C-alpha positions in Angstrom: 12.7 28.7 -2.3 13.0 26.8 -5.5 14.0 23.2 -6.3 16.9 22.5 -8.5 16.1 21.4 -12.0 15.9 17.6 -12.3 16.2 15.6 -15.4 14.3 12.3 -15.8 14.3 9.4 -18.1 10.9 8.4 -16.8 8.0 9.0 -19.2 5.5 11.2 -17.4 2.5 9.7 -19.1 3.5 6.2 -18.0 4.3 7.4 -14.5 0.8 9.0 -14.2 -0.9 6.0 -15.6 0.8 3.6 -13.2 0.2 6.0 -10.3 -3.5 6.1 -11.2 -3.7 2.3 -11.5 -2.0 1.6 -8.2 -4.0 4.3 -6.4 -7.2 2.8 -7.7 -6.0 -0.6 -6.5 -5.2 0.8 -3.1 -8.6 2.4 -2.7 -10.4 -0.8 -3.7 -8.2 -3.1 -1.5 -7.7 -0.9 1.5 -11.1 0.7 1.8 -13.8 -1.0 -0.3 -12.8 -4.6 0.3 -11.3 -4.4 3.8 -13.7 -5.6 6.4 -13.8 -4.6 10.1 -12.5 -8.0 10.9 -9.4 -7.3 8.9 -9.0 -3.6 9.9 -9.3 -4.4 13.7 -7.8 -7.9 13.7 -4.5 -7.0 12.0 -3.8 -4.5 14.8 -4.2 -6.9 17.8 -1.5 -8.3 20.0 -2.7 -11.9 19.3 -4.6 -13.3 16.3 -3.4 -10.7 13.9 -1.8 -13.0 11.3 -4.9 -14.2 9.5 -6.6 -10.9 9.2 -3.4 -9.3 8.0 -2.7 -12.1 5.5 -6.2 -12.0 4.1 -6.1 -8.2 3.8 -2.7 -8.3 1.9 -3.8 -11.2 -0.3 -6.7 -9.0 -1.4 -4.2 -6.3 -2.4 -2.4 -9.0 -4.4 -5.6 -10.3 -5.9 -6.5 -6.8 -7.1 -3.0 -5.7 -8.2 -2.1 -8.8 -10.2 -4.9 -8.8 -12.7 -4.6 -5.0 -13.2 -0.9 -5.3 -13.9 -1.3 -8.3 -16.1 -3.9 -6.4 -18.2 -1.6 -3.4 -18.6 1.9 -4.9 -18.8 2.2 -8.6 -18.0 6.0 -8.4 -17.8 5.6 -6.6 -14.4 3.6 -9.4 -12.8 6.2 -9.6 -10.0 5.5 -6.0 -9.0 2.2 -7.3 -7.4 4.3 -9.6 -5.2 6.6 -6.8 -4.2 3.6 -4.7 -3.4 2.2 -7.5 -1.3 5.5 -7.9 0.7 5.8 -4.2 1.3 2.1 -3.8 2.2 2.2 -6.6 4.8 5.4 -5.1 6.3 3.9 -1.6 6.6 0.6 -2.9 8.1 2.4 -5.2 10.5 4.6 -2.3 11.7 1.4 -0.2 12.2 -0.2 -3.2 14.0 2.8 -3.5 16.4 2.6 0.2 17.2 -1.2 0.0 17.7 -1.1 -3.1 19.9 1.9 -2.1 22.0 0.9 1.5 22.6 -2.9 1.0 22.8 -3.6 3.2 19.8 -7.3 3.0 19.2 -9.8 5.6 17.8 -9.6 7.6 21.0 -5.8 7.7 21.2 -4.1 10.9 20.2 -1.8 9.1 17.8 -4.6 7.3 15.9 -4.9 9.7 13.0 -1.2 10.3 12.8 -0.6 6.5 12.6 -3.2 6.2 9.9 -1.6 9.1 8.0 1.9 7.6 8.2 0.5 4.2 7.1 -1.3 5.7 4.1 1.7 7.9 3.2 4.0 4.8 3.2 1.5 2.9 1.0 1.3 5.8 -1.5 5.1 6.2 -1.5 5.3 2.5 -2.3 3.0 3.0 -5.2 5.0 5.9 -6.4 8.3 4.0 -6.3 6.8 1.0 -8.0 5.2 3.3 -10.6 8.6 4.9 -11.3 10.1 1.5 -11.8 7.4 0.3 -14.2 7.3 3.6 -16.1 11.1 3.6 -16.5 11.2 0.0 -17.8 
């Protein structure tokens, strides 16, 4: 099987640069700076809003200065990332809370994998946008 040839007006170097930057941001905000209070709290049936908001504001607080350093004209991309991140994490929280998905649940790692894949696809899409513009 082979893929058909694709042409692209997106500079590969810029795409790789943005992907590295947004992946670095994601690792810092989603793993280094996320506390247990945020990680567990945002997946609860009640009391999820504050932990989710704080977690996603950390994503914004890490993304915005990085984007401003590299290309200030894309400042709004940090806000787009914030909105998408809060949406993905809330959807994951709803599934976790309503289906009792905890560490022992058979869906736990699948749900984490889907969550992370969606975040990385978000980074890829935003990177394409910034690299092309």
